[in-house]
VMD Tcl script that draws the C-alpha trace (Angstrom):
set ca {
  {8.01 229.72 -126.76}
  {4.39 230.95 -127.43}
  {1.52 229.21 -126.49}
  {-1.04 231.94 -126.67}
  {-4.04 230.06 -126.43}
  {-3.65 229.73 -122.53}
  {-1.88 232.71 -121.84}
  {0.21 230.37 -119.95}
  {3.85 230.93 -119.59}
  {6.63 228.30 -121.70}
  {7.98 226.94 -117.76}
  {4.84 226.56 -116.34}
  {2.00 224.85 -118.39}
  {-1.31 224.77 -116.83}
  {-3.38 221.53 -116.28}
  {-6.08 222.64 -119.50}
  {-2.98 223.26 -121.91}
  {-0.98 219.71 -120.95}
  {-4.77 217.84 -121.76}
  {-4.97 219.89 -125.01}
  {-1.83 219.33 -125.73}
  {-2.22 215.51 -125.54}
  {-5.82 215.62 -127.13}
  {-4.88 217.41 -129.95}
  {-1.69 214.45 -130.74}
  {-4.52 212.06 -130.22}
  {-6.29 213.34 -132.83}
  {-3.35 214.15 -135.00}
  {-1.69 211.14 -134.70}
  {-3.78 208.37 -133.45}
  {-7.66 209.08 -134.34}
  {-7.50 205.82 -136.65}
  {-6.78 203.31 -134.05}
  {-10.08 204.64 -132.42}
  {-13.38 203.53 -133.57}
  {-12.63 202.10 -136.79}
  {-15.04 201.35 -139.59}
  {-15.60 198.30 -141.04}
  {-15.27 197.63 -144.85}
  {-19.45 197.25 -145.00}
  {-19.80 200.48 -143.24}
  {-18.06 202.79 -145.81}
  {-20.63 203.55 -148.21}
  {-20.46 206.65 -150.03}
  {-20.56 209.92 -148.07}
  {-19.84 207.37 -145.05}
  {-18.65 209.02 -141.87}
  {-16.89 208.35 -139.01}
  {-18.51 207.34 -135.46}
  {-17.54 210.97 -134.44}
  {-19.08 212.61 -137.58}
  {-16.42 213.39 -139.54}
  {-16.17 212.92 -143.31}
  {-13.98 209.95 -144.63}
  {-11.86 210.38 -148.51}
  {-14.07 208.80 -151.12}
  {-12.65 207.57 -154.32}
  {-13.46 209.75 -157.40}
  {-12.63 212.91 -156.13}
  {-11.91 215.80 -158.21}
  {-9.55 218.53 -156.84}
  {-9.45 222.25 -157.34}
  {-7.31 224.75 -156.63}
  {-6.68 227.30 -154.38}
  {-9.71 225.96 -153.15}
  {-8.18 222.52 -152.07}
  {-5.34 224.10 -150.95}
  {-7.14 225.95 -147.72}
  {-8.65 223.94 -145.03}
  {-11.25 221.03 -144.87}
  {-13.04 221.16 -141.62}
  {-15.80 218.05 -142.79}
  {-12.59 216.48 -141.74}
  {-11.28 215.44 -138.37}
  {-7.19 216.31 -139.27}
  {-5.15 217.87 -141.38}
  {-1.59 219.42 -141.70}
  {0.41 221.30 -144.02}
  {3.90 220.04 -144.62}
  {7.25 221.55 -145.85}
  {10.88 220.37 -145.57}
  {13.67 221.88 -148.17}
  {17.37 222.19 -148.28}
  {18.44 225.44 -148.63}
  {22.67 226.89 -149.39}
  {24.08 230.82 -149.09}
  {26.16 231.65 -151.78}
  {28.84 230.55 -149.98}
  {27.32 227.00 -150.05}
  {26.40 227.29 -146.48}
  {23.85 224.47 -145.96}
  {20.69 224.53 -143.81}
  {17.53 221.94 -143.90}
  {14.31 223.59 -143.03}
  {10.72 222.48 -141.86}
  {7.58 224.12 -141.59}
  {4.55 222.19 -140.86}
  {0.87 223.47 -139.64}
  {-1.57 220.96 -138.39}
  {-5.62 221.27 -137.85}
  {-7.76 218.58 -135.86}
  {-11.56 219.50 -135.48}
  {-12.90 219.74 -132.08}
  {-15.72 217.07 -131.46}
  {-19.07 217.48 -132.96}
  {-21.98 217.45 -131.17}
  {-25.43 215.20 -131.58}
  {-26.49 217.86 -134.43}
  {-23.46 217.42 -136.29}
  {-22.27 220.85 -135.43}
  {-19.85 222.56 -133.07}
  {-22.02 224.95 -131.38}
  {-24.41 223.88 -128.20}
  {-27.54 226.20 -127.68}
  {-25.70 228.79 -129.79}
  {-22.86 229.48 -128.40}
  {-19.27 227.36 -128.80}
  {-18.42 225.17 -126.14}
  {-15.21 225.25 -124.97}
  {-12.63 222.27 -126.63}
  {-15.18 222.17 -129.64}
  {-13.10 224.68 -131.77}
  {-10.51 223.55 -134.08}
  {-6.91 223.53 -132.31}
  {-4.16 224.48 -134.61}
  {-0.36 223.01 -134.12}
  {2.83 224.00 -135.42}
  {6.60 223.11 -135.55}
  {9.28 224.62 -137.08}
  {12.76 223.70 -137.11}
  {16.21 224.44 -138.68}
  {18.98 221.92 -139.64}
  {21.97 224.16 -139.06}
  {24.86 222.18 -140.79}
  {27.80 223.80 -140.70}
  {27.77 224.14 -136.93}
  {25.60 220.67 -136.17}
  {22.70 222.58 -134.33}
  {19.22 221.56 -134.69}
  {16.50 224.50 -133.45}
  {12.95 224.46 -133.38}
  {10.40 225.71 -131.30}
  {6.38 224.37 -131.82}
  {2.72 226.43 -131.08}
  {-0.45 225.21 -129.88}
  {-3.86 228.00 -130.10}
  {-6.93 226.98 -130.86}
  {-8.88 228.98 -133.92}
  {-9.54 232.69 -133.85}
  {-7.20 235.52 -132.97}
  {-3.80 233.97 -132.87}
  {-4.49 231.00 -135.56}
  {-6.52 230.28 -138.66}
  {-7.14 227.92 -142.02}
  {-8.77 229.71 -145.08}
  {-11.19 227.30 -146.52}
  {-11.16 228.76 -149.99}
  {-7.63 229.12 -150.64}
  {-4.10 228.66 -148.96}
  {-3.87 230.80 -145.63}
  {-2.60 228.86 -142.74}
  {-1.03 230.44 -139.87}
  {-0.14 230.05 -136.27}
  {0.83 233.63 -134.81}
  {3.59 235.27 -136.83}
  {4.37 232.19 -138.55}
  {2.18 231.84 -141.82}
  {1.72 229.96 -145.24}
  {0.16 230.86 -148.43}
  {-0.27 232.08 -151.68}
  {1.60 234.56 -153.69}
  {-1.48 236.74 -154.39}
  {1.05 238.33 -157.50}
  {1.85 234.98 -158.48}
  {-0.54 232.09 -157.27}
  {1.56 229.68 -158.41}
  {4.25 230.38 -155.81}
  {3.60 229.63 -152.22}
  {5.04 231.93 -149.17}
  {6.30 230.20 -145.69}
  {7.26 232.30 -143.03}
  {8.54 231.01 -140.22}
  {10.84 231.98 -137.02}
  {12.59 229.84 -133.66}
  {12.81 232.68 -130.90}
  {15.18 235.33 -131.41}
  {17.07 233.02 -132.61}
  {16.42 231.92 -136.32}
  {13.77 232.78 -139.02}
  {13.02 233.00 -142.59}
  {11.04 233.87 -145.23}
  {10.78 232.38 -148.40}
  {9.15 232.09 -151.77}
  {8.24 228.67 -153.10}
  {7.75 228.19 -157.19}
  {6.52 224.49 -158.25}
  {9.17 223.11 -160.88}
  {6.20 220.34 -161.27}
  {2.79 220.19 -161.31}
  {0.64 218.67 -157.94}
  {0.23 215.75 -157.68}
  {-2.02 213.17 -156.07}
  {-0.42 210.10 -154.53}
  {-2.96 206.98 -153.54}
  {-5.65 204.85 -155.88}
  {-8.14 207.12 -157.40}
  {-7.46 209.68 -155.29}
  {-7.33 207.83 -151.76}
  {-4.17 207.37 -149.78}
  {-4.40 204.20 -147.79}
  {-2.99 203.60 -144.64}
  {-4.33 200.08 -143.31}
  {-6.72 197.02 -143.48}
  {-9.59 199.30 -141.93}
  {-10.75 201.61 -145.42}
  {-11.20 204.50 -142.77}
  {-7.69 204.90 -142.05}
  {-6.61 206.58 -145.34}
  {-6.44 210.60 -146.17}
  {-6.22 212.91 -149.43}
  {-2.33 213.52 -150.43}
  {-1.57 215.98 -151.86}
  {1.77 217.01 -152.88}
  {4.66 219.76 -154.94}
  {7.50 217.29 -155.04}
  {9.98 220.07 -156.06}
  {9.95 223.69 -155.17}
  {12.18 226.54 -155.87}
  {13.26 227.88 -152.67}
  {14.36 231.54 -152.69}
  {14.62 234.07 -149.84}
  {16.27 235.27 -146.64}
  {17.56 232.94 -143.46}
  {18.24 235.05 -140.35}
  {20.21 233.53 -137.83}
  {21.84 235.01 -135.10}
  {21.18 238.37 -135.96}
  {22.41 238.08 -139.38}
  {20.78 237.96 -142.55}
  {21.68 235.66 -145.19}
  {20.18 234.90 -148.65}
  {19.51 231.58 -149.53}
  {18.53 229.58 -152.58}
  {17.37 225.69 -152.79}
  {14.47 223.11 -152.62}
  {11.85 222.09 -151.10}
  {8.35 219.47 -150.67}
  {4.78 220.03 -149.42}
  {2.75 217.74 -148.61}
  {-0.97 218.50 -147.48}
  {-3.29 215.74 -146.34}
  {-6.28 215.27 -145.49}
  {-8.20 212.82 -143.42}
  {-10.08 211.63 -140.39}
  {-8.44 208.61 -139.21}
  {-4.76 207.81 -140.23}
  {-3.62 204.66 -137.89}
  {-4.99 201.40 -138.34}
  {-5.35 198.69 -135.12}
  {-1.74 197.14 -134.71}
  {0.09 199.38 -136.24}
  {2.83 201.51 -133.73}
  {4.26 204.05 -135.52}
  {6.17 204.44 -139.62}
  {9.02 206.15 -141.27}
  {8.47 208.44 -144.32}
  {11.00 209.84 -146.70}
  {10.83 212.61 -149.92}
  {14.21 212.13 -152.08}
  {14.41 214.69 -154.82}
  {17.16 213.19 -157.20}
  {19.26 215.26 -158.85}
  {18.50 213.15 -162.52}
  {15.58 215.09 -162.48}
  {13.31 212.46 -160.45}
  {11.77 212.17 -157.05}
  {10.35 209.56 -154.79}
  {8.03 209.77 -151.62}
  {7.74 206.65 -149.46}
  {6.03 205.80 -146.45}
  {6.40 202.43 -144.27}
  {3.95 201.46 -141.40}
  {5.41 199.47 -138.56}
  {3.37 196.89 -137.14}
  {4.10 195.67 -133.18}
  {6.77 193.56 -133.48}
  {8.27 195.50 -136.08}
  {6.75 194.32 -139.31}
  {5.86 196.30 -142.53}
  {2.43 196.58 -143.19}
  {1.01 195.91 -146.23}
  {-0.23 199.03 -146.88}
  {2.96 201.18 -146.97}
  {3.51 202.83 -150.74}
  {6.29 204.01 -152.67}
  {5.84 206.38 -155.35}
  {7.90 207.47 -158.23}
  {6.92 211.28 -159.27}
  {8.91 211.78 -162.92}
  {10.47 214.88 -164.41}
  {6.90 215.83 -165.50}
  {4.85 214.83 -162.71}
  {3.70 211.20 -163.68}
  {3.43 209.46 -160.98}
  {3.89 205.63 -160.37}
  {3.06 203.53 -157.21}
  {4.23 200.60 -156.37}
  {3.36 198.42 -153.21}
  {5.08 197.22 -150.29}
  {5.73 193.96 -151.64}
  {7.75 195.83 -154.21}
  {10.41 198.00 -151.96}
  {12.54 197.21 -149.41}
  {13.64 199.57 -146.27}
  {16.66 198.31 -143.89}
  {18.71 200.06 -141.44}
  {22.06 201.26 -141.37}
  {22.70 203.24 -138.82}
  {20.99 204.24 -135.18}
  {20.83 206.79 -133.08}
  {20.10 207.01 -129.31}
  {18.46 210.42 -128.28}
  {20.33 211.83 -125.07}
  {16.80 213.67 -124.22}
  {14.34 210.88 -124.62}
  {16.35 207.77 -124.70}
  {14.75 206.89 -128.59}
  {16.47 204.52 -130.78}
  {16.14 206.41 -134.37}
  {17.20 204.20 -137.61}
  {18.63 207.18 -139.11}
  {20.76 205.99 -141.82}
  {18.61 203.71 -144.49}
  {19.03 201.42 -147.41}
  {16.08 201.95 -149.49}
  {16.00 199.52 -152.48}
  {13.20 200.04 -155.25}
  {12.17 199.54 -158.40}
  {13.28 202.07 -161.33}
  {10.18 202.22 -163.51}
  {12.14 203.68 -166.50}
  {14.27 200.12 -166.29}
  {11.89 198.20 -164.38}
  {15.25 196.87 -162.22}
  {16.59 197.23 -159.05}
  {17.96 200.59 -157.29}
  {19.03 201.25 -154.34}
  {19.02 204.10 -152.14}
  {21.11 205.20 -148.92}
  {19.78 208.03 -146.76}
  {22.37 209.76 -144.43}
  {21.50 212.25 -142.06}
  {23.53 215.80 -142.29}
  {23.95 215.25 -138.95}
  {22.56 213.15 -135.81}
  {20.45 215.49 -133.75}
  {17.53 216.77 -135.17}
  {14.76 214.93 -133.29}
  {11.71 217.29 -132.58}
  {10.78 216.04 -128.36}
  {8.79 219.58 -127.23}
  {6.22 219.11 -124.74}
  {3.32 220.85 -126.72}
  {3.52 217.64 -129.36}
  {3.77 215.41 -126.78}
  {5.41 212.49 -129.10}
  {9.10 213.06 -129.89}
  {9.77 212.38 -133.61}
  {13.09 212.41 -135.89}
  {12.62 215.31 -138.86}
  {15.82 215.59 -140.20}
  {17.63 216.66 -143.19}
  {19.46 213.63 -144.90}
  {22.02 213.13 -148.12}
  {21.12 210.02 -150.98}
  {23.82 207.99 -152.41}
  {23.93 204.93 -154.80}
  {25.44 202.36 -153.96}
  {28.80 203.50 -155.10}
  {29.13 206.26 -152.69}
  {28.08 208.42 -154.83}
  {25.92 211.75 -153.40}
  {23.02 211.41 -156.57}
  {20.17 213.77 -154.22}
  {19.10 214.99 -151.01}
  {16.15 213.58 -148.55}
  {13.78 214.85 -145.59}
  {13.61 212.02 -143.28}
  {10.83 211.27 -140.71}
  {10.86 208.56 -137.76}
  {7.95 208.19 -135.81}
  {7.14 205.78 -133.19}
  {10.40 205.10 -131.66}
  {10.38 207.14 -127.86}
  {6.92 205.02 -127.29}
  {4.36 203.64 -129.34}
  {1.91 205.77 -130.39}
  {-0.87 203.41 -130.16}
  {-0.35 202.29 -126.89}
  {0.23 205.74 -125.21}
  {-2.51 206.54 -125.39}
  {-4.93 204.08 -124.85}
}
mol new
graphics top color blue
foreach p $ca { graphics top sphere $p radius 0.5 }
foreach p [lrange $ca 0 end-1] q [lrange $ca 1 end] { graphics top cylinder $p $q radius 0.2 }
display resetview
């Protein structure tokens, strides 16, 4: 595991590394629980008490600029998951996630003090790479935490994110395509070219994806819901040619969780009929679904149809208890939604390709389950693939840092 920001070994993290790890988790995942704004305070151009921008309706997104970094916002992440197959149909799931979190602003809304950068004021970059080997039922992952600079960067003009030798960039030979490179110690590595099969979509109302009653708990949410993935996967010294499909999210925010929320369930579904779904269920204390939860269909041509929390149900089919963290995760899910093509209910069952797909590394600080799944209909037929993310089941996200 590389942790070059503080030059500490994997087995002996320093006190500084623990503090920075916890601080980054707080900023990336929990900042919405700190000093929220009231609706009256959220005027056009309003900022958080820490001086960071808040997503505003009506923004006109421009690419490639908006694929890049937005340092005026507190947090953002670029997230790719997908399913890969070899010529012999061996199956793998993969995840590559790059987080950026801004350091604290000074009273002059600057990152510099007396002309010099103060310790802890620069951006921090956390990254996760994971691989699900379905045949061997083996889950590999690695995480990195670096300060902005030599070891981690996020360009502000285009898609060019890097953490060590992990990277996500636009293909200079074809700017419609993306290139992602990741590795997991000496065990695995992948290099993939991702070509959009649908246009970029923007989730939310008028460009803003709400995450809670407080209007500052929101994000800009840009997604490529279907990407053709072609490249190589090196596993245990053997290089394999792989093909498949991937999903990419880019979220930009300064506040995510609202007060009273304890975690979320999220899924992306890619159906064989050419349609895709994105759904997130924000969980309140006690397990109730927050009314700001959302489900969105993406049609074959990229048209988005949104449904509120009242128009879908998310129920647990099966739990899995982690032997590492003790967290009990609802890894098998029944999702009932309204099909916009017929306006009738439709049911999807999300089943993990195998159970043990938990990321529980010490740098992130908060374990979560992120796994490759298959999608079945009520008749048990496999009709698509999915990725499922489950947070807040191994310790309450909000209470952990209060």
